[in-house]
C-alpha atoms as an extended CHARMM CRD file, in Angstrom:
* protein
*
        68  EXT
         1         1  MET       CA             45.8980000000      -24.6960000000       40.9030000000  PROA      1               0.0000000000
         2         2  THR       CA             43.3210000000      -22.4790000000       39.0590000000  PROA      2               0.0000000000
         3         3  SER       CA             46.0700000000      -20.4970000000       37.1710000000  PROA      3               0.0000000000
         4         4  PHE       CA             47.5650000000      -24.0080000000       36.4940000000  PROA      4               0.0000000000
         5         5  VAL       CA             44.2160000000      -25.0720000000       34.9060000000  PROA      5               0.0000000000
         6         6  LEU       CA             43.9380000000      -21.7070000000       32.8120000000  PROA      6               0.0000000000
         7         7  SER       CA             47.5420000000      -22.1670000000       31.6120000000  PROA      7               0.0000000000
         8         8  LEU       CA             46.9360000000      -25.5890000000       30.6210000000  PROA      8               0.0000000000
         9         9  ALA       CA             43.5240000000      -24.4190000000       28.6450000000  PROA      9               0.0000000000
        10        10  MET       CA             45.8430000000      -21.9390000000       26.8480000000  PROA      10              0.0000000000
        11        11  LEU       CA             48.3600000000      -23.9730000000       25.7320000000  PROA      11              0.0000000000
        12        12  THR       CA             45.8960000000      -26.6860000000       24.7950000000  PROA      12              0.0000000000
        13        13  ALA       CA             44.1790000000      -24.0870000000       22.4450000000  PROA      13              0.0000000000
        14        14  MET       CA             47.4560000000      -23.3000000000       21.0810000000  PROA      14              0.0000000000
        15        15  ALA       CA             48.2000000000      -26.9080000000       20.2090000000  PROA      15              0.0000000000
        16        16  LEU       CA             44.6690000000      -27.2560000000       18.9500000000  PROA      16              0.0000000000
        17        17  ILE       CA             45.3750000000      -24.2810000000       16.4210000000  PROA      17              0.0000000000
        18        18  ALA       CA             48.8520000000      -25.6810000000       15.2250000000  PROA      18              0.0000000000
        19        19  GLY       CA             47.1220000000      -28.9610000000       14.4960000000  PROA      19              0.0000000000
        20        20  ALA       CA             44.2960000000      -27.4680000000       12.7370000000  PROA      20              0.0000000000
        21        21  ILE       CA             46.9290000000      -25.2380000000       10.4560000000  PROA      21              0.0000000000
        22        22  PHE       CA             48.5700000000      -28.6630000000        9.9630000000  PROA      22              0.0000000000
        23        23  LEU       CA             45.6390000000      -30.4490000000        9.0410000000  PROA      23              0.0000000000
        24        24  LEU       CA             44.1310000000      -27.7680000000        6.7000000000  PROA      24              0.0000000000
        25        25  ARG       CA             47.4980000000      -27.8820000000        4.7430000000  PROA      25              0.0000000000
        26        26  ARG       CA             46.9330000000      -31.6280000000        3.9660000000  PROA      26              0.0000000000
        27        27  GLY       CA             43.4560000000      -30.6570000000        2.7060000000  PROA      27              0.0000000000
        28        28  GLN       CA             41.2390000000      -31.6780000000        5.5600000000  PROA      28              0.0000000000
        29        29  ARG       CA             38.2880000000      -29.7710000000        6.1750000000  PROA      29              0.0000000000
        30        30  LYS       CA             35.9700000000      -30.7810000000        8.8480000000  PROA      30              0.0000000000
        31        31  GLN       CA             38.2460000000      -31.7990000000       11.7060000000  PROA      31              0.0000000000
        32        32  PRO       CA             40.2540000000      -28.8700000000       11.6710000000  PROA      32              0.0000000000
        33        33  VAL       CA             37.3890000000      -26.3460000000       11.8080000000  PROA      33              0.0000000000
        34        34  LEU       CA             35.8570000000      -28.4210000000       14.8680000000  PROA      34              0.0000000000
        35        35  MET       CA             39.5980000000      -28.1030000000       16.4840000000  PROA      35              0.0000000000
        36        36  LEU       CA             39.3150000000      -24.0780000000       15.7460000000  PROA      36              0.0000000000
        37        37  ILE       CA             35.9510000000      -23.9140000000       17.2360000000  PROA      37              0.0000000000
        38        38  LEU       CA             36.9800000000      -25.8080000000       20.2560000000  PROA      38              0.0000000000
        39        39  ALA       CA             40.2240000000      -23.3860000000       20.6610000000  PROA      39              0.0000000000
        40        40  ALA       CA             38.0710000000      -20.3890000000       20.4390000000  PROA      40              0.0000000000
        41        41  VAL       CA             35.6480000000      -21.5340000000       23.2910000000  PROA      41              0.0000000000
        42        42  MET       CA             38.4970000000      -22.5010000000       25.3330000000  PROA      42              0.0000000000
        43        43  ILE       CA             40.0920000000      -19.1740000000       24.7290000000  PROA      43              0.0000000000
        44        44  GLY       CA             36.8460000000      -17.5520000000       25.5220000000  PROA      44              0.0000000000
        45        45  ASN       CA             36.5410000000      -19.3110000000       28.7920000000  PROA      45              0.0000000000
        46        46  VAL       CA             40.0730000000      -18.3330000000       29.9200000000  PROA      46              0.0000000000
        47        47  VAL       CA             39.1410000000      -14.6140000000       28.9850000000  PROA      47              0.0000000000
        48        48  ILE       CA             35.7710000000      -14.9200000000       30.9080000000  PROA      48              0.0000000000
        49        49  TRP       CA             37.6280000000      -16.4160000000       34.1470000000  PROA      49              0.0000000000
        50        50  SER       CA             40.4910000000      -13.6710000000       33.7370000000  PROA      50              0.0000000000
        51        51  ILE       CA             38.8830000000      -10.2670000000       33.1130000000  PROA      51              0.0000000000
        52        52  PRO       CA             38.3090000000       -8.2980000000       36.2150000000  PROA      52              0.0000000000
        53        53  THR       CA             34.9810000000       -7.5530000000       37.5910000000  PROA      53              0.0000000000
        54        54  GLU       CA             33.6600000000       -4.0950000000       38.7870000000  PROA      54              0.0000000000
        55        55  GLY       CA             35.2570000000       -4.9650000000       42.0260000000  PROA      55              0.0000000000
        56        56  GLY       CA             38.7690000000       -5.4900000000       40.6780000000  PROA      56              0.0000000000
        57        57  ASN       CA             39.0910000000       -9.1780000000       41.2170000000  PROA      57              0.0000000000
        58        58  ALA       CA             38.5030000000      -11.7400000000       38.4890000000  PROA      58              0.0000000000
        59        59  LEU       CA             36.3260000000      -14.5430000000       38.7800000000  PROA      59              0.0000000000
        60        60  VAL       CA             39.0300000000      -17.2210000000       39.5660000000  PROA      60              0.0000000000
        61        61  ASP       CA             39.7120000000      -15.1170000000       42.4580000000  PROA      61              0.0000000000
        62        62  GLN       CA             36.3820000000      -14.8020000000       43.8480000000  PROA      62              0.0000000000
        63        63  ALA       CA             35.6600000000      -18.6720000000       43.0870000000  PROA      63              0.0000000000
        64        64  GLU       CA             35.4640000000      -20.9680000000       46.2420000000  PROA      64              0.0000000000
        65        65  PHE       CA             36.9370000000      -24.4160000000       45.1730000000  PROA      65              0.0000000000
        66        66  PRO       CA             36.8760000000      -27.3440000000       47.8030000000  PROA      66              0.0000000000
        67        67  THR       CA             39.9320000000      -28.0710000000       49.6510000000  PROA      67              0.0000000000
        68        68  ASP       CA             39.5510000000      -31.7440000000       49.9540000000  PROA      68              0.0000000000
């Protein structure tokens, strides 16, 4: 489930980047910049959750999620 969420976050970030480029070409400034900032934050979160720790496990592997 967590790999699905991380994959969805990356796909969303790519869509945000593509949409920002499209809007920048149409002459808008404020909204595309905010979209690029959001994409950078999402990519940063995925990187933080997926890089290995000192023990060799990623944070996503160590997290305990409810099974309900």
